[in-house]
GUZATOR-483377 format. One record per residue (C-alpha): x, y, z; residue number from 1. Coordinates in Angstrom, 1 decimal, decimal comma, m for minus. Example, Ala and Ser with C-alpha at 12.3 -4.5 7.8 and 13.67 -1.06 7.14 Angstrom:
2
<x=12,3	y=m4,5	z=7,8	n=1>
<x=13,7	y=m1,1	z=7,1	n=2>
END
This chain:
475
<x=m16,4	y=m85,4	z=10,6	n=1>
<x=m15,4	y=m82,9	z=13,5	n=2>
<x=m16,0	y=m79,4	z=13,0	n=3>
<x=m12,3	y=m78,4	z=11,9	n=4>
<x=m12,3	y=m81,2	z=9,0	n=5>
<x=m15,9	y=m80,0	z=7,9	n=6>
<x=m15,2	y=m76,2	z=7,8	n=7>
<x=m12,0	y=m76,8	z=6,1	n=8>
<x=m13,7	y=m79,2	z=3,2	n=9>
<x=m16,6	y=m76,7	z=3,3	n=10>
<x=m14,7	y=m73,7	z=2,7	n=11>
<x=m12,4	y=m75,5	z=0,0	n=12>
<x=m15,7	y=m77,2	z=m2,0	n=13>
<x=m17,0	y=m73,4	z=m2,3	n=14>
<x=m14,1	y=m71,5	z=m2,7	n=15>
<x=m14,8	y=m70,6	z=m6,2	n=16>
<x=m17,9	y=m68,7	z=m4,6	n=17>
<x=m15,9	y=m66,8	z=m2,3	n=18>
<x=m13,4	y=m65,9	z=m4,4	n=19>
<x=m16,0	y=m64,7	z=m6,9	n=20>
<x=m17,4	y=m62,6	z=m4,2	n=21>
<x=m13,9	y=m61,2	z=m3,2	n=22>
<x=m12,8	y=m60,1	z=m7,1	n=23>
<x=m16,1	y=m58,7	z=m7,7	n=24>
<x=m15,8	y=m56,3	z=m4,7	n=25>
<x=m12,5	y=m55,5	z=m5,8	n=26>
<x=m13,7	y=m54,8	z=m9,2	n=27>
<x=m16,4	y=m52,5	z=m8,0	n=28>
<x=m13,7	y=m50,5	z=m5,9	n=29>
<x=m16,4	y=m48,5	z=m4,1	n=30>
<x=m15,5	y=m45,7	z=m1,3	n=31>
<x=m17,1	y=m45,2	z=2,0	n=32>
<x=m20,9	y=m45,2	z=2,5	n=33>
<x=m20,8	y=m45,7	z=m1,4	n=34>
<x=m20,4	y=m49,5	z=m1,3	n=35>
<x=m23,7	y=m50,1	z=m2,7	n=36>
<x=m22,9	y=m52,9	z=m5,3	n=37>
<x=m20,6	y=m54,3	z=m2,6	n=38>
<x=m23,0	y=m54,3	z=0,1	n=39>
<x=m25,9	y=m55,9	z=m2,0	n=40>
<x=m24,0	y=m58,7	z=m3,7	n=41>
<x=m23,1	y=m60,0	z=m0,2	n=42>
<x=m26,8	y=m59,5	z=1,5	n=43>
<x=m28,2	y=m61,4	z=m1,8	n=44>
<x=m25,3	y=m64,2	z=m1,2	n=45>
<x=m26,3	y=m64,3	z=2,3	n=46>
<x=m30,0	y=m64,4	z=1,9	n=47>
<x=m30,0	y=m67,5	z=m0,6	n=48>
<x=m28,1	y=m69,3	z=1,9	n=49>
<x=m30,6	y=m69,1	z=4,5	n=50>
<x=m29,7	y=m65,9	z=6,5	n=51>
<x=m32,1	y=m63,1	z=7,9	n=52>
<x=m31,1	y=m59,8	z=6,6	n=53>
<x=m31,3	y=m56,4	z=8,1	n=54>
<x=m30,3	y=m53,3	z=6,4	n=55>
<x=m29,6	y=m49,7	z=6,3	n=56>
<x=m28,3	y=m49,5	z=9,7	n=57>
<x=m27,5	y=m46,7	z=12,3	n=58>
<x=m28,0	y=m44,4	z=9,1	n=59>
<x=m25,5	y=m46,1	z=6,9	n=60>
<x=m27,4	y=m47,4	z=3,7	n=61>
<x=m24,8	y=m49,8	z=2,8	n=62>
<x=m24,6	y=m51,6	z=6,3	n=63>
<x=m26,1	y=m54,8	z=7,2	n=64>
<x=m26,3	y=m57,7	z=9,5	n=65>
<x=m26,9	y=m61,5	z=8,2	n=66>
<x=m28,0	y=m63,6	z=11,1	n=67>
<x=m28,7	y=m67,3	z=11,5	n=68>
<x=m29,8	y=m69,5	z=14,5	n=69>
<x=m31,5	y=m68,0	z=17,8	n=70>
<x=m30,4	y=m67,3	z=21,3	n=71>
<x=m27,0	y=m67,4	z=23,2	n=72>
<x=m24,4	y=m67,6	z=22,6	n=73>
<x=m24,2	y=m64,6	z=20,1	n=74>
<x=m21,0	y=m64,9	z=17,7	n=75>
<x=m20,1	y=m61,7	z=15,4	n=76>
<x=m18,0	y=m61,9	z=12,3	n=77>
<x=m17,1	y=m58,5	z=11,3	n=78>
<x=m16,3	y=m57,6	z=7,5	n=79>
<x=m15,3	y=m54,3	z=5,7	n=80>
<x=m15,6	y=m53,7	z=2,0	n=81>
<x=m14,8	y=m50,0	z=1,1	n=82>
<x=m11,9	y=m48,7	z=m1,0	n=83>
<x=m9,4	y=m46,1	z=m0,8	n=84>
<x=m9,4	y=m43,1	z=m3,2	n=85>
<x=m6,5	y=m42,5	z=m5,6	n=86>
<x=m5,4	y=m46,2	z=m5,9	n=87>
<x=m7,0	y=m47,6	z=m8,8	n=88>
<x=m4,5	y=m50,4	z=m10,1	n=89>
<x=m4,5	y=m53,0	z=m12,6	n=90>
<x=m4,4	y=m56,5	z=m11,0	n=91>
<x=m0,9	y=m58,2	z=m11,2	n=92>
<x=0,9	y=m55,4	z=m12,9	n=93>
<x=4,4	y=m54,9	z=m11,1	n=94>
<x=3,9	y=m51,4	z=m12,5	n=95>
<x=2,0	y=m48,7	z=m11,3	n=96>
<x=m0,8	y=m48,5	z=m13,8	n=97>
<x=m4,0	y=m47,1	z=m12,7	n=98>
<x=m7,4	y=m48,5	z=m14,3	n=99>
<x=m8,7	y=m45,2	z=m13,8	n=100>
<x=m6,7	y=m42,2	z=m13,2	n=101>
<x=m6,8	y=m41,1	z=m9,4	n=102>
<x=m9,7	y=m43,8	z=m9,3	n=103>
<x=m10,5	y=m46,2	z=m6,6	n=104>
<x=m8,8	y=m49,4	z=m5,3	n=105>
<x=m8,7	y=m51,9	z=m2,6	n=106>
<x=m5,3	y=m50,9	z=m1,0	n=107>
<x=m6,1	y=m52,2	z=2,2	n=108>
<x=m7,8	y=m55,6	z=0,9	n=109>
<x=m11,1	y=m55,0	z=2,5	n=110>
<x=m12,7	y=m56,9	z=m0,6	n=111>
<x=m10,7	y=m60,1	z=1,2	n=112>
<x=m11,8	y=m59,1	z=4,8	n=113>
<x=m15,1	y=m58,9	z=4,2	n=114>
<x=m15,5	y=m61,9	z=2,4	n=115>
<x=m13,5	y=m64,1	z=4,3	n=116>
<x=m15,6	y=m63,0	z=7,5	n=117>
<x=m18,7	y=m63,7	z=5,4	n=118>
<x=m17,2	y=m67,4	z=4,1	n=119>
<x=m16,7	y=m67,9	z=7,9	n=120>
<x=m20,3	y=m67,3	z=8,7	n=121>
<x=m21,6	y=m69,6	z=6,3	n=122>
<x=m19,5	y=m72,4	z=7,1	n=123>
<x=m20,3	y=m72,6	z=10,7	n=124>
<x=m23,6	y=m72,0	z=9,7	n=125>
<x=m23,6	y=m75,4	z=7,5	n=126>
<x=m22,1	y=m77,2	z=10,5	n=127>
<x=m24,6	y=m75,8	z=13,1	n=128>
<x=m26,8	y=m77,4	z=10,9	n=129>
<x=m26,0	y=m80,7	z=10,1	n=130>
<x=m25,2	y=m81,0	z=13,6	n=131>
<x=m28,4	y=m79,3	z=15,3	n=132>
<x=m26,1	y=m77,0	z=17,4	n=133>
<x=m28,2	y=m73,7	z=19,1	n=134>
<x=m26,7	y=m70,6	z=19,5	n=135>
<x=m26,8	y=m67,2	z=17,0	n=136>
<x=m24,2	y=m66,1	z=14,4	n=137>
<x=m23,9	y=m62,9	z=12,5	n=138>
<x=m22,0	y=m61,4	z=9,7	n=139>
<x=m21,9	y=m57,9	z=10,2	n=140>
<x=m21,5	y=m55,8	z=6,8	n=141>
<x=m19,7	y=m53,0	z=8,4	n=142>
<x=m19,3	y=m50,0	z=5,6	n=143>
<x=m16,8	y=m47,1	z=5,8	n=144>
<x=m13,8	y=m48,1	z=7,9	n=145>
<x=m11,4	y=m46,2	z=6,3	n=146>
<x=m11,7	y=m42,5	z=7,4	n=147>
<x=m15,1	y=m42,4	z=8,6	n=148>
<x=m15,0	y=m45,3	z=11,4	n=149>
<x=m18,7	y=m46,8	z=10,4	n=150>
<x=m18,6	y=m49,5	z=13,2	n=151>
<x=m18,3	y=m46,6	z=16,0	n=152>
<x=m22,2	y=m45,7	z=14,5	n=153>
<x=m23,4	y=m49,2	z=14,8	n=154>
<x=m22,1	y=m49,6	z=18,2	n=155>
<x=m23,9	y=m46,0	z=19,3	n=156>
<x=m26,9	y=m47,3	z=17,8	n=157>
<x=m27,0	y=m50,7	z=19,9	n=158>
<x=m26,3	y=m52,9	z=17,2	n=159>
<x=m23,4	y=m54,8	z=19,3	n=160>
<x=m25,3	y=m54,8	z=22,5	n=161>
<x=m26,4	y=m58,4	z=22,7	n=162>
<x=m23,3	y=m60,0	z=21,3	n=163>
<x=m21,0	y=m62,2	z=23,5	n=164>
<x=m17,7	y=m62,5	z=21,2	n=165>
<x=m16,7	y=m60,6	z=18,0	n=166>
<x=m14,2	y=m62,0	z=15,6	n=167>
<x=m12,2	y=m60,5	z=12,8	n=168>
<x=m9,1	y=m60,3	z=10,5	n=169>
<x=m7,0	y=m58,1	z=8,1	n=170>
<x=m5,1	y=m58,8	z=5,3	n=171>
<x=m1,3	y=m58,1	z=5,7	n=172>
<x=1,9	y=m59,4	z=4,6	n=173>
<x=2,7	y=m61,3	z=8,4	n=174>
<x=0,5	y=m63,9	z=10,0	n=175>
<x=0,0	y=m62,7	z=13,7	n=176>
<x=m2,5	y=m62,3	z=16,2	n=177>
<x=m3,1	y=m58,4	z=16,8	n=178>
<x=m2,7	y=m57,4	z=20,2	n=179>
<x=m3,5	y=m54,1	z=21,8	n=180>
<x=m1,9	y=m51,2	z=19,8	n=181>
<x=m4,1	y=m49,2	z=17,3	n=182>
<x=m4,4	y=m45,9	z=18,0	n=183>
<x=m7,8	y=m43,7	z=18,9	n=184>
<x=m8,3	y=m41,2	z=16,4	n=185>
<x=m10,6	y=m38,4	z=15,9	n=186>
<x=m11,0	y=m36,7	z=12,3	n=187>
<x=m12,0	y=m33,2	z=12,3	n=188>
<x=m12,8	y=m30,2	z=9,8	n=189>
<x=m11,8	y=m26,8	z=10,8	n=190>
<x=m13,6	y=m24,3	z=8,2	n=191>
<x=m12,8	y=m20,7	z=8,7	n=192>
<x=m14,8	y=m17,9	z=7,4	n=193>
<x=m13,5	y=m14,4	z=6,3	n=194>
<x=m14,3	y=m11,5	z=4,2	n=195>
<x=m13,1	y=m11,5	z=0,7	n=196>
<x=m11,3	y=m8,5	z=m0,8	n=197>
<x=m8,9	y=m7,6	z=m3,7	n=198>
<x=m5,2	y=m8,1	z=m2,4	n=199>
<x=m3,9	y=m5,3	z=m4,3	n=200>
<x=m6,8	y=m2,6	z=m4,3	n=201>
<x=m8,1	y=m3,2	z=m0,6	n=202>
<x=m6,4	y=m5,7	z=1,4	n=203>
<x=m7,2	y=m3,5	z=4,4	n=204>
<x=m11,1	y=m4,8	z=3,8	n=205>
<x=m10,1	y=m8,4	z=3,7	n=206>
<x=m9,9	y=m11,1	z=6,2	n=207>
<x=m8,4	y=m14,2	z=5,4	n=208>
<x=m9,5	y=m17,1	z=6,0	n=209>
<x=m6,6	y=m19,2	z=4,7	n=210>
<x=m4,3	y=m17,1	z=7,1	n=211>
<x=m6,3	y=m18,8	z=9,9	n=212>
<x=m5,6	y=m22,1	z=8,4	n=213>
<x=m2,2	y=m21,9	z=8,3	n=214>
<x=m1,7	y=m20,0	z=11,7	n=215>
<x=m3,6	y=m22,7	z=13,2	n=216>
<x=m1,3	y=m25,4	z=11,9	n=217>
<x=1,7	y=m23,3	z=13,1	n=218>
<x=0,0	y=m23,5	z=16,5	n=219>
<x=m0,4	y=m27,1	z=16,2	n=220>
<x=3,1	y=m27,9	z=15,3	n=221>
<x=4,2	y=m25,7	z=18,5	n=222>
<x=2,0	y=m27,8	z=20,3	n=223>
<x=3,8	y=m31,2	z=19,3	n=224>
<x=6,3	y=m30,4	z=21,8	n=225>
<x=4,0	y=m30,6	z=24,6	n=226>
<x=2,0	y=m33,6	z=24,1	n=227>
<x=2,6	y=m37,6	z=24,9	n=228>
<x=5,3	y=m39,1	z=22,4	n=229>
<x=2,8	y=m41,6	z=21,5	n=230>
<x=0,5	y=m39,0	z=20,1	n=231>
<x=m0,2	y=m38,5	z=15,9	n=232>
<x=m1,3	y=m35,5	z=14,7	n=233>
<x=m1,9	y=m35,0	z=10,7	n=234>
<x=m3,7	y=m32,3	z=8,6	n=235>
<x=m4,5	y=m31,8	z=5,2	n=236>
<x=m5,7	y=m28,6	z=3,2	n=237>
<x=m9,0	y=m29,8	z=1,8	n=238>
<x=m10,0	y=m25,8	z=0,7	n=239>
<x=m7,5	y=m23,4	z=0,0	n=240>
<x=m9,9	y=m20,6	z=m0,8	n=241>
<x=m9,2	y=m20,7	z=m4,3	n=242>
<x=m6,1	y=m20,2	z=m7,0	n=243>
<x=m6,7	y=m16,4	z=m7,4	n=244>
<x=m3,5	y=m15,2	z=m5,3	n=245>
<x=m4,9	y=m11,6	z=m5,8	n=246>
<x=m7,9	y=m12,1	z=m3,8	n=247>
<x=m8,3	y=m12,5	z=m0,1	n=248>
<x=m9,5	y=m15,9	z=0,8	n=249>
<x=m13,1	y=m15,8	z=2,3	n=250>
<x=m13,3	y=m19,6	z=3,4	n=251>
<x=m10,6	y=m22,4	z=4,0	n=252>
<x=m10,8	y=m25,7	z=5,4	n=253>
<x=m8,2	y=m28,1	z=6,8	n=254>
<x=m9,0	y=m31,4	z=8,0	n=255>
<x=m7,1	y=m33,1	z=10,8	n=256>
<x=m6,5	y=m36,4	z=12,3	n=257>
<x=m5,9	y=m36,6	z=16,0	n=258>
<x=m4,5	y=m40,0	z=17,3	n=259>
<x=m3,4	y=m41,0	z=20,9	n=260>
<x=m3,3	y=m44,7	z=22,4	n=261>
<x=m6,4	y=m43,7	z=24,6	n=262>
<x=m9,8	y=m42,3	z=23,6	n=263>
<x=m9,6	y=m39,7	z=26,7	n=264>
<x=m6,2	y=m38,8	z=25,3	n=265>
<x=m7,4	y=m38,0	z=22,1	n=266>
<x=m10,3	y=m35,9	z=23,8	n=267>
<x=m7,6	y=m34,1	z=25,5	n=268>
<x=m5,8	y=m33,1	z=22,3	n=269>
<x=m8,9	y=m32,2	z=20,4	n=270>
<x=m9,7	y=m29,9	z=22,8	n=271>
<x=m6,2	y=m28,0	z=22,5	n=272>
<x=m6,5	y=m28,5	z=18,8	n=273>
<x=m10,0	y=m26,4	z=19,0	n=274>
<x=m8,5	y=m23,7	z=21,4	n=275>
<x=m5,8	y=m23,0	z=18,9	n=276>
<x=m8,3	y=m22,9	z=16,1	n=277>
<x=m10,2	y=m20,2	z=17,8	n=278>
<x=m7,0	y=m18,7	z=18,6	n=279>
<x=m6,1	y=m18,3	z=14,9	n=280>
<x=m9,8	y=m17,3	z=14,2	n=281>
<x=m9,1	y=m14,5	z=16,7	n=282>
<x=m6,1	y=m13,3	z=15,2	n=283>
<x=m7,6	y=m12,9	z=11,6	n=284>
<x=m10,8	y=m11,7	z=12,7	n=285>
<x=m12,6	y=m14,6	z=11,0	n=286>
<x=m14,7	y=m17,4	z=12,3	n=287>
<x=m14,1	y=m21,3	z=12,7	n=288>
<x=m17,1	y=m23,9	z=12,4	n=289>
<x=m15,7	y=m27,2	z=14,2	n=290>
<x=m17,1	y=m30,4	z=13,0	n=291>
<x=m16,1	y=m33,9	z=14,1	n=292>
<x=m17,3	y=m36,4	z=11,3	n=293>
<x=m15,3	y=m39,9	z=12,5	n=294>
<x=m14,3	y=m41,3	z=15,7	n=295>
<x=m12,1	y=m44,5	z=16,2	n=296>
<x=m11,7	y=m46,3	z=19,9	n=297>
<x=m8,2	y=m47,7	z=21,1	n=298>
<x=m8,4	y=m51,7	z=20,4	n=299>
<x=m8,9	y=m54,0	z=23,2	n=300>
<x=m7,6	y=m57,3	z=22,4	n=301>
<x=m9,5	y=m59,9	z=24,6	n=302>
<x=m6,8	y=m62,8	z=25,5	n=303>
<x=m9,3	y=m65,4	z=25,5	n=304>
<x=m10,2	y=m64,7	z=22,1	n=305>
<x=m6,9	y=m64,2	z=20,9	n=306>
<x=m5,9	y=m67,2	z=22,3	n=307>
<x=m8,5	y=m69,1	z=20,4	n=308>
<x=m7,7	y=m67,6	z=17,0	n=309>
<x=m3,9	y=m68,1	z=17,6	n=310>
<x=m4,4	y=m71,9	z=18,1	n=311>
<x=m6,2	y=m72,2	z=14,6	n=312>
<x=m3,9	y=m69,8	z=13,1	n=313>
<x=m0,8	y=m72,0	z=13,9	n=314>
<x=m3,0	y=m74,9	z=13,1	n=315>
<x=m3,5	y=m73,6	z=9,4	n=316>
<x=0,1	y=m72,2	z=8,9	n=317>
<x=2,2	y=m72,3	z=7,0	n=318>
<x=0,2	y=m71,9	z=3,9	n=319>
<x=1,3	y=m74,0	z=1,1	n=320>
<x=2,5	y=m71,9	z=m2,2	n=321>
<x=3,4	y=m73,1	z=m5,7	n=322>
<x=6,7	y=m72,2	z=m7,1	n=323>
<x=4,5	y=m69,9	z=m9,6	n=324>
<x=3,1	y=m68,1	z=m6,7	n=325>
<x=6,3	y=m68,1	z=m4,9	n=326>
<x=7,9	y=m66,4	z=m8,2	n=327>
<x=4,8	y=m64,0	z=m8,3	n=328>
<x=5,3	y=m62,5	z=m5,0	n=329>
<x=9,4	y=m62,4	z=m5,4	n=330>
<x=8,2	y=m59,9	z=m8,6	n=331>
<x=6,2	y=m57,7	z=m5,9	n=332>
<x=8,7	y=m57,8	z=m3,4	n=333>
<x=11,0	y=m56,2	z=m5,7	n=334>
<x=9,2	y=m53,2	z=m6,4	n=335>
<x=7,9	y=m52,3	z=m2,9	n=336>
<x=9,4	y=m48,9	z=m2,1	n=337>
<x=13,0	y=m48,0	z=m0,8	n=338>
<x=11,5	y=m46,9	z=2,4	n=339>
<x=9,4	y=m50,1	z=2,8	n=340>
<x=12,6	y=m52,2	z=1,9	n=341>
<x=15,2	y=m50,4	z=4,3	n=342>
<x=12,3	y=m50,9	z=7,1	n=343>
<x=11,3	y=m54,8	z=5,9	n=344>
<x=14,4	y=m56,8	z=8,0	n=345>
<x=13,8	y=m55,0	z=11,3	n=346>
<x=10,3	y=m55,6	z=11,2	n=347>
<x=10,6	y=m59,2	z=10,8	n=348>
<x=13,2	y=m59,6	z=13,4	n=349>
<x=10,8	y=m57,8	z=15,8	n=350>
<x=8,3	y=m60,1	z=14,4	n=351>
<x=9,8	y=m63,3	z=14,8	n=352>
<x=13,0	y=m63,1	z=16,3	n=353>
<x=16,3	y=m62,9	z=15,3	n=354>
<x=17,3	y=m66,7	z=14,3	n=355>
<x=13,6	y=m67,5	z=12,7	n=356>
<x=13,5	y=m63,7	z=11,4	n=357>
<x=16,8	y=m64,1	z=9,2	n=358>
<x=15,4	y=m67,2	z=7,7	n=359>
<x=11,8	y=m65,1	z=6,9	n=360>
<x=13,6	y=m62,2	z=5,6	n=361>
<x=15,0	y=m64,1	z=2,5	n=362>
<x=11,5	y=m65,5	z=1,5	n=363>
<x=9,0	y=m63,6	z=m1,0	n=364>
<x=6,3	y=m64,5	z=1,1	n=365>
<x=6,4	y=m64,6	z=5,3	n=366>
<x=5,3	y=m68,3	z=5,9	n=367>
<x=5,6	y=m68,5	z=9,8	n=368>
<x=3,4	y=m67,0	z=12,4	n=369>
<x=5,1	y=m64,0	z=14,6	n=370>
<x=5,7	y=m64,6	z=18,0	n=371>
<x=3,1	y=m63,3	z=20,2	n=372>
<x=5,5	y=m61,7	z=22,7	n=373>
<x=7,3	y=m60,2	z=19,5	n=374>
<x=4,2	y=m58,2	z=18,4	n=375>
<x=4,8	y=m54,5	z=18,4	n=376>
<x=2,2	y=m52,0	z=18,9	n=377>
<x=0,7	y=m50,8	z=15,6	n=378>
<x=0,2	y=m47,1	z=15,0	n=379>
<x=m2,8	y=m47,2	z=12,5	n=380>
<x=m6,8	y=m46,9	z=13,7	n=381>
<x=m9,3	y=m49,2	z=13,2	n=382>
<x=m13,2	y=m48,7	z=14,1	n=383>
<x=m12,6	y=m52,6	z=15,3	n=384>
<x=m11,7	y=m51,0	z=18,3	n=385>
<x=m15,3	y=m49,3	z=19,4	n=386>
<x=m16,6	y=m53,0	z=19,1	n=387>
<x=m14,0	y=m54,1	z=21,4	n=388>
<x=m15,4	y=m51,9	z=24,1	n=389>
<x=m18,9	y=m53,3	z=24,0	n=390>
<x=m17,9	y=m56,9	z=23,0	n=391>
<x=m14,8	y=m59,4	z=23,8	n=392>
<x=m13,1	y=m59,2	z=20,3	n=393>
<x=m10,5	y=m60,8	z=19,0	n=394>
<x=m8,5	y=m60,2	z=15,7	n=395>
<x=m5,6	y=m62,1	z=13,8	n=396>
<x=m3,5	y=m61,1	z=10,3	n=397>
<x=m3,0	y=m63,4	z=7,8	n=398>
<x=m0,6	y=m63,4	z=4,9	n=399>
<x=m2,0	y=m62,1	z=1,4	n=400>
<x=0,5	y=m60,0	z=0,0	n=401>
<x=4,2	y=m60,7	z=m0,7	n=402>
<x=6,5	y=m59,5	z=2,1	n=403>
<x=7,1	y=m55,8	z=2,8	n=404>
<x=3,8	y=m54,7	z=0,7	n=405>
<x=2,3	y=m51,8	z=2,6	n=406>
<x=m1,4	y=m51,5	z=2,9	n=407>
<x=m3,1	y=m48,5	z=1,4	n=408>
<x=m0,8	y=m49,0	z=m2,0	n=409>
<x=m0,8	y=m49,7	z=m4,9	n=410>
<x=1,2	y=m52,7	z=m4,9	n=411>
<x=m1,6	y=m54,4	z=m2,6	n=412>
<x=m4,3	y=m53,5	z=m5,0	n=413>
<x=m2,2	y=m55,1	z=m7,9	n=414>
<x=m2,2	y=m58,6	z=m5,3	n=415>
<x=m5,6	y=m58,4	z=m4,7	n=416>
<x=m7,0	y=m60,8	z=m6,7	n=417>
<x=m4,0	y=m63,3	z=m7,0	n=418>
<x=m4,1	y=m66,6	z=m5,8	n=419>
<x=m1,8	y=m65,7	z=m3,0	n=420>
<x=m4,5	y=m63,2	z=m1,8	n=421>
<x=m7,2	y=m65,9	z=m2,1	n=422>
<x=m5,3	y=m68,4	z=m0,1	n=423>
<x=m5,0	y=m65,7	z=2,6	n=424>
<x=m8,9	y=m65,2	z=2,2	n=425>
<x=m9,6	y=m68,8	z=2,7	n=426>
<x=m7,4	y=m69,6	z=5,6	n=427>
<x=m8,5	y=m66,6	z=7,4	n=428>
<x=m12,0	y=m68,0	z=6,9	n=429>
<x=m11,3	y=m71,3	z=8,3	n=430>
<x=m9,5	y=m70,0	z=11,2	n=431>
<x=m12,4	y=m67,7	z=12,5	n=432>
<x=m15,0	y=m70,3	z=11,7	n=433>
<x=m13,1	y=m72,7	z=14,0	n=434>
<x=m13,1	y=m70,5	z=16,7	n=435>
<x=m16,3	y=m69,2	z=16,3	n=436>
<x=m17,3	y=m72,8	z=16,8	n=437>
<x=m15,2	y=m73,3	z=20,0	n=438>
<x=m17,2	y=m70,2	z=21,7	n=439>
<x=m20,7	y=m71,4	z=20,2	n=440>
<x=m20,4	y=m74,8	z=22,0	n=441>
<x=m18,6	y=m73,6	z=25,3	n=442>
<x=m20,4	y=m71,2	z=27,8	n=443>
<x=m17,3	y=m71,5	z=30,2	n=444>
<x=m15,2	y=m70,0	z=27,3	n=445>
<x=m17,7	y=m67,3	z=26,6	n=446>
<x=m17,7	y=m66,8	z=30,3	n=447>
<x=m13,7	y=m66,6	z=30,5	n=448>
<x=m13,7	y=m64,2	z=27,6	n=449>
<x=m16,4	y=m62,2	z=29,2	n=450>
<x=m14,1	y=m62,0	z=32,8	n=451>
<x=m11,2	y=m60,8	z=30,7	n=452>
<x=m13,2	y=m58,5	z=29,0	n=453>
<x=m14,3	y=m56,6	z=32,0	n=454>
<x=m10,7	y=m56,8	z=33,4	n=455>
<x=m9,5	y=m54,9	z=30,8	n=456>
<x=m11,8	y=m52,4	z=31,0	n=457>
<x=m11,5	y=m51,6	z=34,9	n=458>
<x=m14,7	y=m50,4	z=35,4	n=459>
<x=m14,5	y=m47,9	z=32,2	n=460>
<x=m17,5	y=m47,9	z=29,8	n=461>
<x=m17,7	y=m47,2	z=26,2	n=462>
<x=m16,4	y=m43,6	z=25,6	n=463>
<x=m18,6	y=m43,1	z=22,7	n=464>
<x=m16,6	y=m40,5	z=21,2	n=465>
<x=m18,6	y=m39,4	z=18,2	n=466>
<x=m20,7	y=m36,2	z=19,1	n=467>
<x=m24,2	y=m36,7	z=19,6	n=468>
<x=m25,2	y=m34,9	z=16,3	n=469>
<x=m22,8	y=m37,2	z=14,0	n=470>
<x=m24,4	y=m38,7	z=11,2	n=471>
<x=m22,8	y=m41,0	z=8,7	n=472>
<x=m22,1	y=m38,7	z=5,4	n=473>
<x=m19,8	y=m38,5	z=2,6	n=474>
<x=m17,1	y=m35,9	z=2,8	n=475>
END
């Protein structure tokens, strides 16, 4: 039995175990750096299957590596398992119905993401054992992808230094290879400190921290005219200083996300935003504390790794769906937001081309693979980018939701335990395991990936955008 048949059969034969792991992580719905049950579940599973476990890495209690084999090459499979706040949702319901009001939910499908990477690693390990194949494979349990960039800490502390190839995926409503396009991203808290006073009795004695936040936001909004078109700056006031309007606010805080295509561009914007914050403090006679809590580097797709993933993605698609699954997807396609409905057709045409796109638009699930030259740049951010700066990395998207379903939505959470999502998980696992095997046995392929990676870097080294004193924390 060749590796393609073996891997497909092994994953299908053990799919109930992988589905169980994914569904349990969906149920745990644990946010960044709190994924204790999700992490333990996976570590226990891997340990029972002969993997060596290293845990509590880079100051992240829920980070771990499950490794099998020895020597070169070292193939890394990246997994995530953190949830999103405010997205608790009853499974399979086409109406918004939280299990816990304002609770956590897997809106980005990380329950599927981590489990498929785990499954790929296990399937490849079994084939290595049966055929006495040398080399090392690792499943990286990576916490806190959402809002904290957990992989950046692992990269900074050297946990990827000896890896040769990194493979990963993400749930989506489109099957495609992920090209370059994710934005570098800094997350920064600006906390202003002023002087409290009675706003009517002695306003002249007060120095308003909230005024400073508002002036800072105005200043940043004026800055938008003078930054590159591709940059994005967003903010949320996380502490307005209280609810009493008759008290001058002595403390107020705003959280900024600063994005641009390249790390150095974000750093330049970050420095400018910091100056605006300092100016706001000067105008209001307050002080400002600046704390960067997360950083995501831009993603550098490796063409050699992407090519191998694409080969197996094309061989595994289209995924076969039952009539019941198509009806299920149609119901969810009908309840996506009007904004998503209006943008769906242009996206599909862009991804598939005019002729195939018109056909795909009519379907409740997008079954084809997007054309490589039609893939548009993304505007989100991922800490996979940090890994890609130190290891040749490839990433794919595999359909797990009805057409038009937005990540970070209750609709995605609702579909997270469906048979459609499970089929996406199993398909992604097969693709990654097969691509991992290609690199495991072909040193020339690894060398070509490394050559292309060095060309992409063009003499640059990992920018390590985290401050030296930054550490993983819940905020």
